[in-house]
SERO-4910 file (N, C-alpha, C, O; in steps of 0.05 Angstrom, whole numbers):
BEGIN
 pado doro    nc1    nc2    nc3   cac1   cac2   cac3    cc1    cc2    cc3    oc1    oc2    oc3
  Unk    A     17    -24      0      0      0      0     17     25      0     11     45    -14
  Unk    A     39     25     16     57     48     17     71     52    -10     73     75    -19
  Unk    A     81     30    -21     96     32    -46     77     42    -69     85     60    -84
  Unk    A     54     31    -71     35     40    -91     25     68    -85     21     84   -104
  Unk    A     22     75    -60     13    102    -53     32    123    -62     24    143    -74
  Unk    A     58    119    -58     78    138    -67     79    138    -98     82    160   -110
  Unk    A     76    115   -110     77    114   -140     53    128   -152     55    140   -173
  Unk    A     30    126   -139      5    138   -149      4    168   -147    -14    181   -156
  Unk    A     24    180   -134     25    209   -131     26    223   -158     18    246   -161
  Unk    A     37    208   -178     39    220   -205     12    218   -220      9    230   -242
  Unk    A     -7    202   -209    -32    198   -223    -54    215   -211    -74    222   -224
  Unk    A    -52    221   -185    -74    235   -171    -65    261   -159    -41    264   -151
  Unk    A    -83    281   -157    -74    308   -149    -67    311   -120    -50    328   -113
  Unk    A    -79    295   -102    -73    297    -74    -61    271    -63    -66    250    -74
  Unk    A    -45    273    -42    -33    249    -30    -53    232    -17    -50    207    -16
  Unk    A    -76    244     -7    -97    227      5   -109    208    -15   -113    185     -9
  Unk    A   -115    219    -39   -127    203    -60   -107    182    -70   -115    159    -75
  Unk    A    -82    189    -72    -62    170    -82    -59    146    -63    -57    123    -71
  Unk    A    -57    152    -37    -53    131    -17    -79    115    -13    -78     91     -6
  Unk    A   -102    127    -17   -127    112    -16   -128     91    -38   -135     68    -34
  Unk    A   -120     99    -63   -119     81    -85    -98     59    -80   -102     36    -87
  Unk    A    -75     67    -69    -54     47    -63    -64     27    -42    -58      3    -45
  Unk    A    -77     36    -21    -87     18      0   -108     -1    -12   -107    -26     -7
  Unk    A   -128     10    -26   -149     -7    -37   -138    -27    -57   -146    -51    -57
  Unk    A   -121    -18    -75   -109    -35    -96    -93    -58    -84    -95    -81    -93
  Unk    A    -78    -52    -63    -61    -73    -51    -78    -94    -37    -72   -118    -38
  Unk    A   -100    -86    -23   -118   -105    -10   -133   -122    -30   -135   -146    -27
  Unk    A   -142   -108    -51   -157   -122    -72   -140   -144    -86   -150   -166    -92
  Unk    A   -114   -137    -91    -97   -156   -104    -89   -179    -86    -90   -202    -94
  Unk    A    -82   -173    -61    -74   -194    -42    -96   -213    -36    -91   -237    -33
  Unk    A   -121   -204    -33   -143   -221    -27   -156   -233    -53   -176   -247    -51
  Unk    A   -144   -226    -76   -155   -235   -102   -185   -228   -105   -200   -243   -116
  Unk    A   -192   -204    -94   -220   -196    -95   -229   -186   -122   -251   -191   -131
  Unk    A   -211   -172   -136   -218   -163   -163   -233   -137   -164   -241   -128   -185
  Unk    A   -238   -125   -141   -253   -100   -140   -235    -76   -144   -211    -78   -138
  Unk    A   -246    -54   -154   -229    -30   -158   -246     -5   -153   -270     -6   -152
  Unk    A   -232     17   -150   -245     43   -146   -238     62   -169   -242     86   -167
  Unk    A   -226     51   -190   -219     68   -213   -242     69   -233   -244     88   -249
  Unk    A   -260     49   -232   -282     47   -251   -274     32   -276   -291     27   -293
  Unk    A   -248     25   -278   -239     11   -302   -217     -9   -294   -199    -15   -310
  Unk    A   -220    -20   -270   -200    -40   -260   -172    -28   -261   -168     -5   -252
  Unk    A   -153    -42   -273   -126    -31   -275   -119    -22   -303    -96    -18   -310
  Unk    A   -140    -18   -320   -136     -8   -347   -121     19   -348   -105     23   -367
  Unk    A   -125     37   -329   -110     62   -329    -80     58   -327    -64     76   -334
  Unk    A    -71     34   -317    -43     29   -314    -33      8   -334    -14     -6   -328
  Unk    A    -45      7   -357    -38    -13   -377     -9    -10   -386      4    -29   -392
  Unk    A      1     15   -386     28     20   -394     48     22   -371     71     28   -375
  Unk    A     37     19   -347     54     22   -323     62     -6   -312     46    -18   -298
  Unk    A     85    -15   -320     94    -42   -313    100    -45   -283     98    -67   -272
  Unk    A    107    -24   -270    113    -25   -242     88    -32   -226     88    -49   -208
  Unk    A     66    -18   -232     40    -24   -219     31    -52   -224     22    -66   -206
  Unk    A     35    -61   -249     26    -88   -256     43   -109   -241     33   -129   -232
  Unk    A     69   -104   -239     87   -124   -226     81   -126   -196     80   -148   -185
  Unk    A     76   -103   -183     69   -103   -155     43   -119   -151     41   -135   -132
  Unk    A     24   -114   -168     -2   -129   -167      1   -159   -171    -12   -175   -158
  Unk    A     18   -166   -190     23   -194   -196     35   -208   -172     28   -231   -165
  Unk    A     55   -195   -159     67   -206   -135     47   -210   -112     46   -231    -99
  Unk    A     29   -190   -108      9   -191    -88    -12   -213    -94    -21   -228    -76
  Unk    A    -19   -215   -119    -38   -236   -128    -26   -264   -122    -40   -281   -112
  Unk    A     -1   -267   -129     13   -293   -125     15   -300    -95     10   -323    -87
  Unk    A     21   -280    -79     23   -285    -50     -4   -293    -38     -5   -310    -20
  Unk    A    -25   -282    -48    -52   -289    -39    -61   -316    -49    -76   -330    -35
  Unk    A    -53   -323    -73    -63   -347    -86    -45   -372    -83    -54   -394    -89
  Unk    A    -20   -369    -74     -2   -391    -72     -9   -410    -49     -1   -433    -49
  Unk    A    -24   -399    -29    -32   -415     -6    -16   -408     19      8   -406     18
  Unk    A    -30   -405     41    -17   -397     66      3   -418     77     24   -411     88
  Unk    A     -2   -444     74     18   -464     82     45   -461     68     66   -464     81
  Unk    A     44   -454     43     69   -449     28     84   -425     39    108   -425     42
  Unk    A     69   -403     45     80   -379     56     93   -384     83    114   -373     90
  Unk    A     80   -401    100     90   -408    126    117   -423    124    136   -418    138
  Unk    A    118   -442    105    142   -458    101    165   -440     90    188   -443     98
  Unk    A    158   -421     73    177   -402     62    188   -384     84    212   -378     85
  Unk    A    171   -376    102    180   -360    125    199   -376    143    219   -365    152
  Unk    A    192   -401    148    209   -418    165    236   -422    152    256   -423    166
  Unk    A    236   -425    126    262   -429    111    279   -403    112    303   -405    116
  Unk    A    267   -380    108    282   -355    106    291   -345    134    312   -332    136
  Unk    A    276   -351    155    283   -341    181    291   -362    201    284   -361    225
  Unk    A    305   -382    191    316   -403    209    337   -392    227    352   -373    220
  Unk    A    339   -403    250    361   -396    268    387   -408    259    387   -427    243
  Unk    A    410   -397    268    436   -406    259    441   -435    264    452   -449    247
  Unk    A    433   -445    288    437   -473    294    420   -492    276    427   -515    271
  Unk    A    397   -481    268    379   -497    251    389   -497    222    384   -516    207
  Unk    A    404   -476    214    413   -474    186    434   -495    179    441   -498    155
  Unk    A    445   -508    199    465   -528    194    453   -553    181    467   -569    168
  Unk    A    427   -557    186    413   -580    175    397   -572    151    385   -550    151
  Unk    A    396   -588    130    381   -581    106    351   -579    111    340   -596    125
  Unk    A    339   -558    101    311   -554    105    296   -568     82    303   -566     59
  Unk    A    276   -583     90    260   -598     70    232   -586     68    217   -586     87
  Unk    A    225   -577     44    198   -568     40    180   -592     38    188   -613     28
  Unk    A    155   -589     46    136   -611     45    128   -617     16    132   -600     -2
  Unk    A    117   -640     11    108   -648    -16     86   -628    -25     84   -621    -49
  Unk    A     69   -620     -6     48   -601    -12     59   -575    -23     50   -565    -44
  Unk    A     79   -564    -10     91   -539    -18    105   -541    -45    102   -524    -62
  Unk    A    119   -563    -50    133   -567    -75    113   -570    -98    116   -557   -119
  Unk    A     93   -587    -94     73   -592   -116     57   -567   -122     52   -560   -145
  Unk    A     49   -552   -101     33   -528   -104     49   -507   -119     39   -495   -138
  Unk    A     73   -502   -110     90   -481   -122     96   -487   -151     95   -470   -169
  Unk    A    104   -512   -156    111   -521   -183     87   -518   -202     90   -507   -224
  Unk    A     64   -527   -194     40   -526   -210     32   -497   -215     25   -489   -238
  Unk    A     33   -481   -194     25   -452   -197     44   -439   -217     35   -424   -234
  Unk    A     70   -444   -215     89   -431   -232     86   -440   -261     87   -424   -280
  Unk    A     81   -466   -265     78   -477   -293     53   -465   -306     54   -457   -329
  Unk    A     31   -464   -291      6   -453   -302      9   -423   -308     -2   -413   -328
  Unk    A     24   -408   -291     28   -380   -296     44   -375   -321     38   -358   -338
  Unk    A     66   -391   -325     83   -389   -349     68   -398   -374     69   -385   -394
  Unk    A     55   -421   -371     40   -433   -394     18   -414   -403     14   -410   -427
  Unk    A      3   -403   -384    -18   -384   -391     -7   -360   -405    -19   -350   -425
  Unk    A     15   -349   -396     28   -326   -408     35   -332   -437     30   -316   -455
  Unk    A     49   -354   -441     58   -362   -468     35   -366   -487     35   -357   -510
  Unk    A     14   -380   -478     -9   -386   -495    -24   -360   -503    -30   -356   -527
  Unk    A    -29   -343   -484    -42   -317   -490    -25   -300   -509    -36   -288   -527
  Unk    A      1   -300   -504     19   -284   -521     19   -295   -550     17   -279   -569
  Unk    A     20   -321   -553     20   -333   -580     -7   -329   -594     -8   -322   -617
  Unk    A    -29   -334   -579    -56   -333   -591    -64   -305   -599    -79   -301   -618
  Unk    A    -54   -284   -585    -62   -257   -591    -40   -241   -605    -44   -217   -610
  Unk    A    -18   -253   -612      5   -239   -623     -3   -225   -649      6   -202   -654
  Unk    A    -19   -237   -666    -28   -226   -691    -55   -213   -690    -66   -205   -710
  Unk    A    -67   -211   -666    -94   -200   -663    -94   -177   -644    -88   -154   -652
  Unk    A   -100   -181   -618   -102   -160   -599    -75   -146   -595    -74   -121   -591
  Unk    A    -54   -161   -595    -27   -150   -589    -12   -141   -614     12   -135   -613
  Unk    A    -26   -141   -637    -13   -136   -662      2   -109   -663     24   -108   -674
  Unk    A    -11    -88   -653      1    -62   -654     16    -54   -629     24    -31   -625
  Unk    A     20    -73   -611     34    -67   -586     64    -74   -588     72    -90   -605
  Unk    A     80    -61   -572    108    -68   -570    111    -95   -557     92   -104   -544
  Unk    A    134   -108   -559    138   -134   -548    135   -134   -518    124   -153   -506
  Unk    A    145   -113   -505    144   -113   -476    116   -107   -466    108   -118   -445
  Unk    A    101    -91   -480     73    -86   -473     56   -111   -477     38   -117   -461
  Unk    A     62   -126   -499     48   -151   -504     54   -171   -482     36   -185   -473
  Unk    A     79   -173   -475     87   -192   -455     74   -187   -428     63   -205   -416
  Unk    A     75   -162   -419     63   -155   -393     32   -158   -394     20   -166   -374
  Unk    A     20   -153   -417     -9   -157   -420    -16   -186   -416    -35   -193   -402
  Unk    A     -1   -204   -429     -5   -233   -427      2   -243   -399    -13   -259   -388
  Unk    A     24   -233   -388     33   -242   -362     13   -234   -340      6   -251   -323
  Unk    A      3   -210   -341    -16   -201   -321    -43   -216   -325    -55   -223   -305
  Unk    A    -51   -220   -349    -76   -234   -354    -75   -263   -344    -95   -274   -334
  Unk    A    -52   -276   -348    -48   -303   -338    -49   -304   -307    -61   -323   -296
  Unk    A    -37   -284   -294    -37   -283   -265    -65   -277   -254    -73   -290   -235
  Unk    A    -78   -258   -266   -104   -249   -255   -126   -269   -261   -146   -270   -246
  Unk    A   -123   -286   -282   -144   -305   -289   -146   -328   -268   -166   -342   -268
  Unk    A   -126   -331   -252   -126   -353   -232   -147   -349   -211   -160   -368   -202
  Unk    A   -152   -324   -203   -173   -318   -184   -176   -289   -178   -194   -281   -163
  Unk    A   -157   -272   -188   -156   -244   -179   -178   -227   -191   -190   -211   -177
  Unk    A   -183   -230   -217   -204   -215   -230   -198   -187   -238   -215   -174   -250
  Unk    A   -174   -177   -232   -166   -151   -242   -159   -152   -271   -153   -174   -282
  Unk    A   -160   -130   -285   -154   -131   -314   -142   -104   -323   -149    -83   -314
  Unk    A   -123   -106   -342   -110    -83   -353   -121    -77   -381   -114    -57   -393
  Unk    A   -138    -95   -391   -150    -91   -418   -177   -104   -419   -185   -119   -401
  Unk    A   -191    -99   -441   -218   -109   -445   -217   -138   -456   -209   -142   -479
  Unk    A   -224   -158   -439   -221   -185   -448   -241   -193   -470   -237   -213   -484
  Unk    A   -261   -177   -473   -281   -183   -495   -269   -179   -523   -280   -188   -542
  Unk    A   -245   -166   -524   -231   -162   -549   -213   -186   -556   -202   -187   -578
  Unk    A   -210   -205   -538   -194   -228   -543   -207   -247   -563   -232   -246   -566
  Unk    A   -191   -264   -576   -202   -284   -595   -213   -307   -579   -208   -310   -555
  Unk    A   -229   -324   -592   -242   -347   -580   -222   -366   -566   -227   -374   -543
  Unk    A   -200   -374   -579   -181   -392   -565   -170   -381   -539   -167   -395   -519
  Unk    A   -164   -355   -539   -153   -342   -515   -174   -342   -493   -167   -347   -470
  Unk    A   -199   -336   -499   -220   -336   -479   -224   -364   -467   -230   -367   -444
  Unk    A   -221   -385   -484   -223   -412   -473   -200   -419   -455   -203   -432   -434
  Unk    A   -176   -409   -461   -152   -413   -444   -157   -399   -417   -152   -410   -396
  Unk    A   -168   -374   -418   -174   -360   -393   -195   -374   -377   -193   -375   -352
  Unk    A   -214   -386   -391   -236   -401   -377   -224   -425   -362   -232   -431   -339
  Unk    A   -205   -439   -375   -192   -462   -362   -176   -453   -338   -177   -466   -317
  Unk    A   -161   -431   -340   -145   -421   -318   -163   -413   -294   -156   -418   -271
  Unk    A   -186   -401   -300   -205   -393   -279   -217   -418   -266   -222   -419   -242
  Unk    A   -223   -439   -282   -234   -464   -272   -214   -478   -253   -222   -488   -232
  Unk    A   -188   -478   -260   -168   -490   -243   -165   -473   -218   -163   -484   -196
  Unk    A   -163   -447   -221   -162   -429   -197   -135   -428   -184   -114   -432   -196
  Unk    A   -136   -423   -158   -112   -419   -142   -105   -444   -126   -116   -465   -131
  Unk    A    -87   -441   -107    -77   -463    -91    -95   -468    -67   -110   -450    -59
  Unk    A    -94   -492    -55   -110   -497    -31   -102   -479     -8    -79   -470     -7
  Unk    A   -120   -474     11   -115   -457     34   -105   -430     26    -87   -419     39
  Unk    A   -117   -419      5   -110   -392     -5   -135   -376     -6   -156   -384      3
  Unk    A   -133   -352    -18   -156   -335    -20   -172   -340    -46   -192   -327    -51
  Unk    A   -162   -358    -63   -174   -362    -89   -195   -384    -90   -200   -396    -69
  Unk    A   -206   -389   -113   -226   -409   -117   -217   -430   -137   -193   -435   -140
  Unk    A   -236   -442   -151   -231   -463   -171   -227   -490   -159   -231   -494   -135
  Unk    A   -219   -510   -175   -215   -537   -165   -189   -539   -150   -184   -559   -136
  Unk    A   -171   -520   -153   -145   -517   -140   -123   -530   -156   -127   -549   -171
  Unk    A    -99   -519   -153    -76   -527   -169    -68   -556   -163    -60   -571   -181
  Unk    A    -70   -564   -137    -61   -591   -130    -80   -612   -142    -72   -633   -150
  Unk    A   -106   -605   -142   -126   -624   -155   -119   -627   -184   -119   -650   -194
  Unk    A   -113   -605   -198   -106   -607   -226    -80   -623   -230    -79   -639   -248
  Unk    A    -61   -618   -213    -35   -632   -215    -39   -662   -211    -27   -678   -226
  Unk    A    -55   -670   -191    -60   -699   -186    -74   -712   -210    -68   -735   -216
  Unk    A    -92   -697   -223   -105   -708   -246    -86   -713   -269    -87   -734   -282
  Unk    A    -68   -694   -274    -48   -697   -295    -29   -720   -288    -22   -735   -306
  Unk    A    -20   -722   -263     -2   -744   -255    -16   -771   -259     -3   -790   -267
  Unk    A    -42   -772   -252    -57   -797   -255    -58   -805   -285    -53   -828   -291
  Unk    A    -65   -786   -302    -66   -792   -331    -39   -801   -342    -38   -820   -357
  Unk    A    -18   -788   -333      9   -794   -343     17   -822   -334     27   -838   -351
  Unk    A     13   -829   -309     21   -855   -299      2   -877   -309     11   -900   -315
  Unk    A    -23   -871   -312    -42   -890   -323    -35   -898   -351    -37   -921   -359
  Unk    A    -28   -878   -367    -20   -882   -395      5   -900   -397      8   -915   -417
  Unk    A     22   -899   -377     46   -915   -377     43   -942   -363     61   -958   -362
  Unk    A     19   -946   -353     13   -972   -341     23   -975   -312     25   -997   -302
  Unk    A     29   -952   -299     39   -953   -272     16   -953   -252     -4   -939   -255
  Unk    A     18   -970   -232     -2   -970   -210      5   -950   -189    -14   -938   -177
  Unk    A     30   -945   -184     38   -926   -163     44   -899   -177     57   -898   -198
  Unk    A     35   -878   -164     39   -851   -174     59   -836   -155     53   -833   -132
  Unk    A     82   -828   -167    102   -816   -150    110   -789   -162    109   -785   -186
  Unk    A    118   -771   -144    130   -745   -152    148   -736   -130    142   -739   -106
  Unk    A    171   -725   -137    192   -717   -118    200   -740    -99    204   -737    -75
  Unk    A    201   -764   -111    208   -789    -97    189   -795    -74    196   -809    -55
  Unk    A    164   -786    -76    143   -791    -56    120   -804    -70    111   -795    -91
  Unk    A    109   -825    -58     86   -838    -69     60   -825    -59     58   -819    -35
  Unk    A     41   -821    -77     16   -808    -70     -5   -829    -62     -5   -851    -73
  Unk    A    -21   -823    -42    -42   -841    -33    -64   -844    -55    -71   -824    -68
  Unk    A    -74   -868    -58    -96   -872    -77   -121   -856    -70   -135   -847    -88
  Unk    A   -126   -852    -44   -149   -836    -35   -147   -808    -46   -167   -796    -54
  Unk    A   -123   -796    -46   -120   -769    -56   -126   -767    -86   -137   -748    -95
  Unk    A   -117   -787   -100   -123   -788   -129   -153   -790   -135   -163   -776   -152
  Unk    A   -166   -807   -120   -195   -811   -123   -210   -785   -116   -228   -778   -130
  Unk    A   -202   -772    -95   -215   -747    -86   -211   -726   -108   -230   -711   -114
  Unk    A   -187   -724   -119   -182   -703   -139   -198   -708   -164   -209   -689   -176
  Unk    A   -201   -733   -172   -218   -739   -196   -247   -734   -190   -262   -724   -207
  Unk    A   -256   -740   -166   -284   -735   -158   -290   -706   -158   -311   -697   -167
  Unk    A   -272   -690   -146   -276   -661   -145   -277   -649   -173   -294   -632   -179
  Unk    A   -259   -658   -191   -259   -647   -218   -284   -654   -233   -296   -637   -247
  Unk    A   -293   -679   -231   -318   -688   -244   -342   -672   -234   -360   -664   -249
  Unk    A   -343   -669   -207   -365   -654   -195   -365   -625   -205   -386   -614   -211
  Unk    A   -341   -613   -206   -339   -585   -215   -347   -582   -244   -361   -563   -252
  Unk    A   -337   -601   -260   -345   -600   -289   -375   -603   -293   -387   -589   -309
  Unk    A   -387   -621   -277   -416   -624   -278   -431   -599   -270   -450   -592   -283
  Unk    A   -422   -586   -249   -435   -561   -240   -433   -539   -261   -452   -526   -267
  Unk    A   -409   -536   -272   -404   -515   -292   -420   -521   -318   -431   -503   -331
  Unk    A   -420   -547   -326   -434   -555   -351   -464   -549   -348   -476   -538   -366
  Unk    A   -475   -557   -325   -504   -553   -321   -510   -523   -320   -531   -514   -330
  Unk    A   -492   -507   -308   -496   -478   -306   -496   -466   -334   -512   -448   -340
  Unk    A   -477   -475   -351   -476   -464   -378   -501   -471   -394   -511   -454   -409
  Unk    A   -511   -496   -390   -536   -504   -404   -560   -487   -396   -575   -477   -412
  Unk    A   -563   -482   -369   -585   -466   -359   -583   -438   -368   -603   -426   -377
  Unk    A   -559   -426   -367   -556   -398   -376   -559   -395   -406   -568   -374   -415
  Unk    A   -553   -416   -421   -558   -415   -450   -587   -414   -456   -596   -403   -477
  Unk    A   -604   -425   -438   -633   -424   -442   -644   -397   -432   -661   -385   -445
  Unk    A   -635   -388   -409   -647   -364   -396   -635   -338   -408   -649   -318   -408
  Unk    A   -611   -339   -418   -598   -315   -428   -594   -316   -458   -571   -319   -468
  Unk    A   -616   -315   -472   -615   -319   -501   -600   -296   -516   -592   -300   -538
  Unk    A   -598   -273   -502   -584   -251   -515   -554   -253   -514   -539   -237   -526
  Unk    A   -544   -273   -499   -515   -276   -495   -503   -298   -513   -517   -318   -518
  Unk    A   -479   -294   -522   -465   -314   -537   -454   -336   -518   -451   -331   -494
  Unk    A   -449   -359   -530   -440   -382   -513   -414   -377   -499   -411   -383   -476
  Unk    A   -395   -364   -513   -369   -359   -500   -371   -339   -477   -357   -341   -458
  Unk    A   -390   -320   -479   -395   -301   -458   -405   -316   -433   -398   -310   -410
  Unk    A   -422   -336   -437   -434   -351   -415   -412   -369   -403   -411   -372   -378
  Unk    A   -395   -382   -419   -374   -399   -409   -355   -382   -392   -347   -391   -370
  Unk    A   -348   -358   -401   -330   -340   -385   -344   -333   -359   -331   -334   -338
  Unk    A   -369   -327   -360   -384   -318   -336   -386   -341   -315   -382   -336   -291
  Unk    A   -391   -365   -325   -393   -388   -307   -366   -396   -295   -363   -400   -271
  Unk    A   -345   -396   -312   -318   -402   -302   -309   -382   -282   -296   -388   -262
  Unk    A   -315   -356   -288   -307   -335   -270   -321   -337   -243   -309   -332   -222
  Unk    A   -347   -344   -243   -361   -347   -218   -351   -371   -202   -348   -370   -178
  Unk    A   -346   -393   -216   -337   -417   -203   -309   -413   -191   -303   -422   -169
  Unk    A   -292   -399   -205   -265   -394   -195   -263   -369   -177   -242   -361   -169
  Unk    A   -286   -357   -170   -289   -332   -155   -269   -311   -166   -255   -298   -150
  Unk    A   -269   -309   -192   -250   -291   -205   -260   -263   -208   -248   -244   -199
  Unk    A   -283   -260   -222   -294   -234   -225   -291   -222   -253   -301   -201   -259
  Unk    A   -277   -237   -271   -274   -227   -298   -301   -232   -313   -315   -251   -307
  Unk    A   -307   -214   -332   -332   -216   -347   -328   -203   -374   -312   -185   -377
  Unk    A   -345   -211   -393   -345   -198   -419   -367   -177   -420   -374   -167   -441
  Unk    A   -378   -170   -396   -397   -148   -394   -426   -155   -393   -443   -138   -394
  Unk    A   -432   -182   -390   -460   -190   -391   -472   -192   -363   -496   -196   -360
  Unk    A   -456   -188   -342   -466   -192   -314   -490   -174   -308   -510   -185   -297
  Unk    A   -491   -148   -315   -514   -132   -309   -539   -140   -325   -562   -133   -317
  Unk    A   -535   -154   -347   -557   -161   -365   -570   -188   -357   -590   -196   -369
  Unk    A   -558   -202   -338   -568   -229   -331   -596   -227   -319   -603   -208   -305
  Unk    A   -613   -247   -325   -639   -249   -312   -636   -257   -283   -614   -263   -274
  Unk    A   -658   -256   -268   -657   -264   -240   -648   -293   -237   -633   -299   -218
  Unk    A   -656   -310   -255   -648   -338   -254   -618   -340   -259   -604   -355   -246
  Unk    A   -609   -325   -279   -581   -325   -286   -564   -315   -263   -542   -326   -258
  Unk    A   -573   -295   -249   -558   -284   -226   -557   -305   -203   -537   -308   -189
  Unk    A   -579   -319   -199   -579   -340   -178   -560   -362   -185   -545   -372   -168
  Unk    A   -559   -371   -210   -540   -391   -219   -512   -382   -214   -493   -396   -220
***
């Protein structure tokens, strides 16, 4: 809040207004709330990479999961006598951090490639990169935006929908099926395809119960979202299918991104 407050002095006429925006923006990013008091999310700072980077860091800290932050704190602030022994991060922390990082990088690359000749066509390479990077980070559960997502192409919107469906890490401020659930599903498919009965990662074997739970959660979530899309397709005839998919994925992932149809939803649509 303090860093953003000082930086916002160049955007707002008084220090009170600058620090109010800094405080609100920092809380909104850390809690992945997606709310803003600018009236246009973070679009006014589309060319300000410093503001975007601070927000990405806060979004990640909120979405990575509190257990991971606790382990990171224990690693960084160990006592001298404890530092003589190697610190071992838990399997949960390793799997969560790895999955979160891979999805963040993969989302950035996919959005950059898919929009390179479309939305990002007239942008510089660094502006295109930060636009894709921020969109990949915020799609996980933050809901903030530096540009109008309704201008994206269909493949990009589907990628964003998948990122919102997966969501953030367990025991975090985000929603979705969670990164660990997604990771366990991928590990199951990989080992099943190779004919392995035991599923291992980081030299640790995963319990069968955890695999079954992750598959059950994913199937239940897919069923809920699929039924919601079907119902909204019937009740919201004025909306396109991709708009409904984005709306449902955003609601399920507690993200807050929208293509602008939220105010137009019927009472049934709002209940869904």
